[in-house]
C-alpha positions in Angstrom: -27.9 -14.2 -24.1 -25.6 -16.4 -23.6 -24.5 -16.0 -20.0 -20.6 -16.5 -21.0 -18.3 -15.3 -23.7 -15.8 -18.0 -25.1 -13.8 -16.6 -27.9 -13.5 -18.3 -31.0 -9.6 -18.3 -32.6 -11.0 -18.2 -36.1 -14.4 -17.1 -36.2 -14.4 -16.1 -40.2 -15.1 -18.9 -42.1 -13.0 -21.0 -39.5 -9.6 -19.4 -41.4 -7.3 -18.7 -38.8 -5.8 -15.9 -41.3 -8.3 -14.4 -42.7 -9.5 -14.2 -38.9 -6.2 -12.6 -38.2 -6.0 -10.0 -40.5 -9.8 -8.4 -39.4 -8.7 -8.5 -36.0 -5.5 -6.4 -37.2 -7.5 -4.1 -38.7 -8.0 -1.9 -35.0 -3.8 -1.7 -35.0 -3.7 -1.0 -38.8 -6.5 2.0 -38.1 -4.3 3.6 -35.3 -1.1 3.3 -37.9 -2.8 4.8 -40.7 -4.5 7.2 -38.9 -1.5 8.7 -36.8 1.7 7.6 -39.5 -0.3 8.3 -42.5 -3.6 10.6 -41.9 -1.8 12.8 -39.4 -4.8 12.7 -37.2 -4.9 14.1 -33.4 -3.8 10.7 -31.3 -7.8 11.1 -29.1 -9.1 11.0 -32.6 -7.4 7.8 -33.5 -7.5 6.3 -30.3 -11.0 6.9 -30.2 -11.7 5.6 -34.1 -9.7 2.2 -33.8 -11.0 1.7 -30.4 -14.9 1.9 -33.2 -13.3 -0.7 -35.1 -12.2 -3.1 -32.4 -16.0 -2.4 -31.0 -17.2 -3.5 -33.9 -15.3 -6.4 -34.9 -15.6 -7.7 -31.5 -19.3 -7.9 -32.3 -19.7 -8.9 -35.7 -17.2 -11.1 -36.2 -16.3 -12.5 -33.0 -19.8 -12.8 -31.7 -19.0 -11.1 -28.3 -22.3 -9.5 -26.8 -21.8 -5.9 -27.4 -22.6 -5.4 -23.5 -19.6 -7.7 -22.1 -17.4 -5.9 -25.3 -18.7 -2.2 -23.5 -17.8 -3.9 -20.3 -13.9 -4.5 -21.5 -14.0 -1.5 -22.8 -15.1 0.5 -19.8 -12.6 -1.2 -18.0 -10.0 -0.3 -20.3 -10.2 3.1 -20.3 -10.4 3.2 -16.1 -7.3 1.4 -16.2 -5.8 3.4 -18.7 -6.6 6.8 -16.3 -5.6 4.8 -13.2 -2.8 4.0 -12.8 -1.6 5.0 -16.3 -2.5 8.6 -16.1 -2.3 9.1 -12.4 1.5 8.1 -12.9 2.3 10.2 -15.9 0.6 13.6 -14.2 2.4 12.4 -10.7 5.4 12.7 -12.7 5.3 15.8 -14.6 4.1 17.5 -11.2 7.1 16.1 -9.2 9.8 17.6 -11.7 7.6 20.5 -12.1 7.7 21.2 -7.9 11.8 21.4 -9.2 11.5 23.9 -11.5 8.9 26.4 -9.5 11.5 25.9 -6.5 14.5 27.0 -8.5 16.5 24.1 -7.5 16.6 22.6 -11.2 18.5 25.6 -12.4 21.3 23.9 -9.7 20.6 20.3 -11.2 21.1 21.6 -14.4 24.3 23.6 -13.5 25.7 19.9 -11.5 24.8 18.1 -15.4 26.9 21.1 -17.3 29.8 20.2 -14.6 29.9 16.7 -15.0 29.5 17.3 -18.8 28.3 20.5 -20.9 28.4 18.1 -23.8 24.5 17.9 -24.9 25.0 14.4 -25.9 26.3 12.8 -23.3 24.1 14.4 -21.1 20.9 12.6 -23.3 23.4 9.8 -22.4 23.3 10.5 -19.1 19.8 11.6 -18.5 17.6 9.3 -21.1 19.2 6.3 -20.5 21.1 5.8 -17.4 19.1 7.7 -15.5 15.9 6.7 -17.4 17.2 3.1 -17.0 17.4 3.6 -13.3 13.6 5.5 -13.3 12.2 2.3 -15.5 14.2 -0.2 -12.9 12.1 1.3 -10.1 8.6 2.6 -11.5 8.2 1.6 -15.6 4.2 2.6 -16.5 5.6 5.9 -18.5 7.1 8.0 -15.5 10.6 7.2 -17.0 9.5 8.6 -20.3 7.5 11.8 -19.0 10.5 12.7 -16.3 13.6 12.5 -18.8 11.9 14.1 -21.2 10.6 17.4 -20.0 14.7 16.9 -18.4 15.9 17.0 -21.8 13.7 19.5 -22.5 14.7 22.0 -19.7 18.8 22.2 -20.4 18.0 22.7 -23.8 16.8 20.2 -26.5 13.5 21.2 -28.7 10.7 19.2 -28.3 11.2 16.6 -31.0 14.7 16.1 -30.3 13.4 15.2 -26.7 10.6 13.2 -27.2 12.2 10.5 -30.1 15.6 10.1 -27.7 13.6 9.4 -24.8 11.4 6.9 -26.3 14.7 5.3 -28.0 16.1 5.0 -24.7 14.0 3.7 -22.8 13.8 0.2 -24.6 17.2 -0.6 -22.9 16.2 -1.0 -19.6 12.0 -1.8 -20.6 12.7 -6.0 -19.9 13.8 -5.7 -16.2 11.7 -2.6 -15.6 9.7 -2.6 -12.3 12.2 -4.6 -10.8 11.7 -7.3 -13.7 7.9 -7.3 -13.2 7.8 -9.1 -17.3 10.1 -11.8 -16.4 8.4 -12.6 -13.5 5.1 -12.7 -15.1 6.1 -14.5 -18.0 7.5 -16.8 -15.4 4.1 -17.1 -13.5 1.7 -17.9 -16.4 4.4 -20.3 -17.9 5.5 -22.2 -15.5 8.9 -22.2 -15.9 11.5 -20.2 -13.6 11.3 -16.5 -14.0 15.5 -16.4 -13.2 16.0 -18.6 -16.2 13.3 -16.7 -18.7 15.7 -13.7 -17.0 19.1 -15.1 -17.2 18.0 -15.9 -20.9 16.5 -12.2 -21.3 20.3 -11.0 -20.3 21.4 -12.9 -23.0 19.4 -11.1 -25.8 18.5 -7.4 -24.7 22.2 -6.8 -23.9 22.8 -7.1 -27.5 21.0 -4.1 -28.1 21.5 -2.0 -25.3 25.1 -1.8 -26.2 24.3 0.4 -29.5 21.3 2.5 -27.9 23.9 5.3 -26.4 25.6 5.1 -30.2 22.4 5.6 -31.4 21.1 8.3 -29.2 24.1 10.7 -30.4 22.7 10.1 -33.8 19.7 11.2 -32.8 20.8 14.2 -30.7 23.8 15.3 -33.4 23.7 13.1 -36.5 26.4 11.6 -37.8 28.5 14.3 -36.5 27.8 13.5 -32.8 28.7 9.8 -33.3 32.1 10.6 -34.8 33.2 12.5 -31.6 31.3 10.8 -29.2 31.2 7.2 -29.7 34.2 6.4 -27.4 32.1 7.3 -24.3 28.8 6.2 -26.0 30.3 2.5 -26.7 31.9 2.2 -23.4 28.6 3.2 -21.4 26.6 1.0 -23.8 29.5 -1.6 -23.3 29.6 -1.3 -19.0 25.4 -1.4 -18.6 24.9 -4.1 -21.1 27.7 -6.3 -19.3 26.2 -5.9 -15.9 22.8 -6.9 -16.9 24.5 -9.7 -18.4 26.3 -10.6 -15.3 23.2 -9.6 -12.8 20.3 -11.6 -14.5 22.8 -14.7 -15.0 24.2 -14.7 -11.5 23.6 -12.2 -8.9 19.6 -11.1 -8.8 16.9 -10.6 -12.1 15.0 -8.0 -10.2 18.2 -6.0 -9.3 19.4 -5.8 -12.9 18.3 -2.6 -14.4 19.3 -0.6 -10.8 22.8 -1.9 -11.5 23.1 -1.5 -14.7 22.2 2.2 -14.9 24.1 2.8 -11.6 26.9 1.5 -13.5 26.5 3.2 -16.3 26.9 6.8 -14.8 30.0 5.4 -13.2 31.6 4.3 -16.3 30.5 8.3 -17.6 32.0 9.8 -14.4 35.3 7.3 -15.2 35.4 8.2 -18.9 35.5 11.9 -18.6 38.0 11.8 -16.7 40.3 10.6 -19.4 38.8 11.6 -22.3 37.0 14.8 -23.7 34.5 15.0 -26.8 35.1 17.2 -29.0 32.5 19.7 -30.7 31.0 20.3 -27.6 30.3 24.1 -28.2 29.0 23.5 -31.7 26.7 20.9 -30.4 25.2 23.0 -27.5 24.6 26.0 -30.1 22.8 23.7 -33.2 20.6 22.6 -30.3 20.2 26.0 -29.0 18.9 27.6 -32.6 17.0 24.3 -33.2 14.8 25.3 -30.1 14.5 28.6 -30.7 13.2 28.3 -33.9 10.9 25.8 -32.5 9.6 28.3 -29.7 9.2 30.8 -32.0 7.2 28.6 -34.2 4.7 27.5 -31.6 4.9 30.9 -30.3 4.0 29.7 -26.7 5.5 28.1 -23.7 4.0 24.5 -23.0 5.8 23.4 -20.0 5.5 25.3 -17.0 8.8 26.4 -16.3 10.3 26.0 -19.7 10.9 29.7 -20.4 14.3 29.2 -18.1 15.6 27.4 -21.0 16.9 30.0 -22.8 18.0 31.9 -20.3 21.6 31.8 -19.3 21.8 29.6 -16.0 22.7 32.0 -12.9 26.7 32.0 -12.3 26.5 31.0 -8.9 28.6 28.7 -6.7 27.8 24.8 -6.9 28.3 24.3 -3.3 28.3 20.5 -1.3 24.8 21.6 0.2 23.4 23.0 -3.6 24.2 19.4 -5.0 22.5 17.8 -2.9 19.4 19.6 -2.8 19.6 19.8 -6.0 20.1 15.7 -6.1 17.6 15.4 -3.1 14.0 14.6 -5.0 16.2 11.9 -7.5 17.8 10.7 -4.6 14.5 10.6 -2.7 12.5 9.0 -5.4 15.1 6.2 -5.7 14.6 5.4 -1.7 11.2 5.7 -2.3 10.9 3.4 -5.0 13.5 0.5 -3.4 12.1 1.0 -0.1 8.3 0.2 -1.8 10.1 -2.9 -4.4 12.8 -4.2 -2.2 12.1 -3.6 1.6 9.6 -7.1 2.3 7.9 -5.7 4.8 7.3 -2.0 3.0 6.2 -3.9 0.3 4.0 -6.3 1.7 2.5 -3.7 3.6 1.6 -1.3 0.4 0.2 -4.6 -1.8 -2.4 -5.4 1.7 -4.0 -1.9 0.5 -4.6 -3.0 -3.2 -8.6 -3.4 -3.4 -9.3 -6.5 -5.9 -12.7 -5.3 -8.2 -14.4 -8.3 -10.2 -15.7 -6.1 -12.8 -19.5 -6.1 -12.4 -21.3 -7.7 -15.4 -18.3 -9.2 -16.8 -16.4 -11.2 -14.3 -16.8 -14.7 -14.8 -18.9 -14.5 -18.0 -15.7 -14.1 -20.2 -13.5 -17.1 -20.8 -10.3 -17.7 -22.8 -10.0 -19.7 -25.8 -9.3 -22.8 -23.6 -12.5 -22.5 -22.0 -11.4 -21.4 -18.7 -12.3 -18.0 -16.6 -10.4 -15.2 -17.4 -8.3 -13.3 -14.7 -8.9 -10.4 -17.2 -11.5 -9.3 -15.9 -10.2 -8.6 -12.5 -9.0 -4.7 -11.4 -6.5 -3.7 -9.0 -7.3 -0.5 -7.3 -3.5 0.0 -6.3 -4.2 3.4 -4.4 -1.3 3.3 -2.1 1.4 0.8 -3.8 0.8 2.8 -7.0 3.9 4.5 -8.7 1.8 7.5 -9.1 0.7 7.3 -5.6 4.4 7.0 -4.5 5.5 9.8 -6.9 3.0 11.9 -4.8 4.1 11.0 -2.1 8.0 12.2 -2.5 6.7 15.6 -4.2 5.1 16.8 -0.8 8.2 15.9 0.9 10.6 17.6 -1.6 8.3 20.7 -1.6 8.6 20.8 2.4 12.4 20.7 2.2 11.8 23.1 -1.0 9.8 25.3 1.0 7.0 25.3 -1.8 3.7 25.8 -0.7 0.1 23.7 -1.1 -1.0 26.6 -3.0 1.7 26.1 -5.5 1.2 22.9 -5.7 -2.1 22.4 -6.3 -1.7 25.3 -9.2 0.6 23.4 -10.7 -1.1 19.6 -10.5 -4.5 21.2 -11.7 -2.8 22.9 -14.6 -1.0 19.6 -16.1 -4.8 18.4 -15.4 -6.4 20.9 -18.1 -3.3 20.9 -20.6 -3.0 17.1 -20.7 -7.2 16.6 -21.2 -7.1 15.1 -24.2 -3.6 13.1 -23.7 -5.8 11.6 -20.7 -8.8 10.8 -23.4 -5.8 9.2 -25.6 -4.5 6.7 -22.6 -8.0 5.9 -22.2 -8.9 4.8 -25.6 -6.3 3.6 -26.5 -6.5 1.0 -23.3 -10.0 0.2 -23.7 -9.2 -0.6 -27.3 -6.7 -2.9 -25.8 -8.9 -4.9 -23.3 -11.6 -5.1 -25.9 -9.6 -6.8 -28.6 -8.1 -9.3 -25.9 -11.2 -10.2 -23.9 -12.6 -10.4 -27.4 -9.9 -12.9 -28.7 -8.4 -10.3 -31.7 -5.1 -10.3 -30.3 -4.9 -14.0 -29.7 -5.5 -15.2 -32.7 -2.8 -12.7 -34.4 -0.5 -13.9 -31.8 -2.2 -17.7 -32.8 -1.5 -17.1 -36.6 2.0 -16.1 -36.1 3.1 -19.2 -33.8 1.8 -21.3 -36.6 4.7 -20.8 -38.6 6.6 -24.2 -38.3 10.3 -24.4 -37.7 10.6 -20.9 -38.7 8.5 -19.7 -35.4 12.5 -19.2 -33.5 12.3 -16.2 -35.9 8.9 -14.6 -35.5 8.5 -15.1 -31.6 9.9 -12.2 -30.8 6.9 -10.3 -33.3 4.7 -11.9 -30.5 6.0 -9.5 -27.7 5.9 -6.5 -30.0 2.1 -6.6 -31.1 1.2 -7.5 -27.7 3.0 -4.3 -26.3 2.6 -2.3 -29.0 -1.4 -2.9 -28.5 -0.7 -3.0 -24.6 1.7 0.1 -23.8 3.2 -2.9 -21.5 5.7 -5.3 -21.7 4.2 -7.2 -18.7 0.5 -7.3 -20.7 2.0 -8.4 -23.1 3.8 -11.8 -21.1 0.3 -12.1 -20.1 -0.6 -12.1 -23.1 0.8 -14.2 -24.8 3.8 -16.3 -22.4 1.4 -19.4 -22.6 1.0 -19.1 -26.0 4.8 -18.8 -27.0 5.2 -21.7 -25.1 2.9 -23.8 -26.5 4.3 -23.0 -30.3 7.8 -24.0 -29.0 7.0 -27.4 -28.0 4.9 -27.9 -31.4 7.9 -26.4 -33.3 10.2 -28.3 -31.5 12.4 -25.2 -29.6 13.3 -24.6 -26.4 10.0 -23.1 -24.2 12.3 -20.8 -22.3 13.9 -19.1 -25.2 10.9 -18.4 -26.8 9.3 -17.5 -23.4 12.0 -14.8 -23.4 11.8 -13.8 -26.6 8.1 -12.6 -26.3 9.9 -10.2 -23.2 12.5 -8.9 -25.0 10.3 -8.1 -28.5 8.3 -6.3 -26.2 10.8 -4.4 -25.3 10.6 -2.6 -28.7 7.4 -2.5 -28.9 7.1 0.5 -26.3 8.5 2.3 -29.0 5.3 2.5 -31.5 2.9 1.8 -28.2 0.0 4.5 -29.0 -0.4 4.9 -25.2 3.6 5.6 -24.7 3.8 8.1 -27.7 1.0 10.3 -26.1 2.7 10.0 -22.6 5.8 11.3 -24.2 4.1 13.7 -26.1 2.5 15.3 -23.3 5.4 15.7 -21.1 7.6 17.5 -24.0 4.2 19.5 -25.1 3.5 17.9 -28.1 -0.2 17.1 -27.9 -1.3 16.3 -30.8 1.5 15.8 -32.8 1.6 12.0 -31.7 2.0 11.1 -35.5 5.3 12.9 -36.1 6.9 11.2 -33.1 5.6 8.1 -34.6 7.3 8.6 -38.2 10.3 9.4 -36.2 10.6 6.3 -34.0 8.9 3.7 -36.4 11.8 2.5 -38.5 14.0 2.0 -35.2 11.1 0.2 -34.0 11.1 -2.2 -36.7 15.1 -2.4 -36.9 15.4 -3.1 -33.5 12.5 -5.9 -33.7 14.5 -7.3 -37.0 17.8 -7.2 -35.1 16.2 -9.2 -32.3 14.5 -11.9 -34.6 17.7 -12.7 -35.9 19.2 -13.0 -32.6 16.3 -15.8 -31.0 16.8 -17.5 -34.5 20.3 -17.9 -34.3 20.1 -18.9 -30.5 17.7 -21.4 -31.3 20.1 -23.0 -34.2 23.9 -22.4 -34.0 24.3 -20.2 -31.3 22.5 -22.3 -29.1 25.4 -22.7 -27.0 24.5 -19.3 -26.1 21.2 -20.6 -24.2 21.8 -21.3 -20.8 
């Protein structure tokens, strides 16, 4: 038994194309079992994991014990921090529901605008963007998904809406972590990468609120609400451009989300959407039919959706208390990410674990010791832990008992058992594919298209995020590959590295990990395949648009690049 394993980029007949086709089989298994055969997500994930395991051993020659250790490390990462964050996010939200305070928040949202199309933009696009800026890791999907559910959206419509809305802020999410990662690995100034991303993703962000109008209420929603959707999208995008290029890459999403909310408030003072009551009625009927077909309420507190909001005076005190949980989250996460003393303290508590049995025994394709076998146990600095801390503070202010808190958490844990299994298996799949060399094989083949590489570069980011569920991980996988391929193709390396981040943004739409998170949040466990079929064309369409933008920026629109 060899003491180390180094992946071969073309292990099958020394042919990169054939090897890439075989390496793609685990992903194909996911997409076919979910999108075509309509399997339960956990069975699809486990089957794809098994396929990747077999390919790693038989095609790539990876020792079985190292493949098993890679899967184990991935499964642990899927549980902590990913599902730790998701469970905490849903639990945090349910505190507001069980305390009765969410009715005040609902009344506040209705007072700002009772139009469901506008509410979807406010919650999924603006507030979701703010959460993505601070937390990431699926927390925005979970929180905004259940918020839309509770104000009257059907489960499927809520899931699809938040998935599409979440594409806007991902590149600069978690205080620009994906971009900082790309800069660290490529050696290119991350501020420069962020500036380029800020000249790509805002082009798409302009249209996301318009797409939300369609997703919520079809062509009629677009016809009746396009002015405010366009204004919010334009303000959000211009803010992203200005901040990413001239002020702060790290604060880009926070500023864009806040300016989006401000634009909404100002716009609603001078303009009102048409057809609000009819749109509310259509959503109410759809939700009622869905609940009747389901026969049960899957989300704690969701039964309040069908009830009329209690008529009561929305005083300044009630308004503050309704907003308090979310203001607290913003404060806690801002301190954790932007206040250096707090940030350094939290990071100092992280525990670095060199994965037993595999650390130092797995090499990268170029023969260096892989850093992928190092596991960071972020027990205190994790967004999940910060949400738990925030939840206890909110519970104390709202006077929610520890018994109720424990009961809510346990009920979520039981309810989400298959979701935990799904995410664990999918992330295990990603680790096996990454450490065996399957992912880099696919990436290397895509990078070998020559002069046309600029048009295909975003596909690498899309692929990486689809596999891992994280734009940061996609950059960790492919940033240096993008840089090397760009030099060979005689195009701007910074542009190609940036395009990896931009492509990863739309890859989140088809990531099994994110599909499971949103399905769990809105009570659609086992119906991930339906969500995938509804979002896959959006993902592909946005990817094609990004690829065209990137290709043009590398050629005739080079003046757009700083």
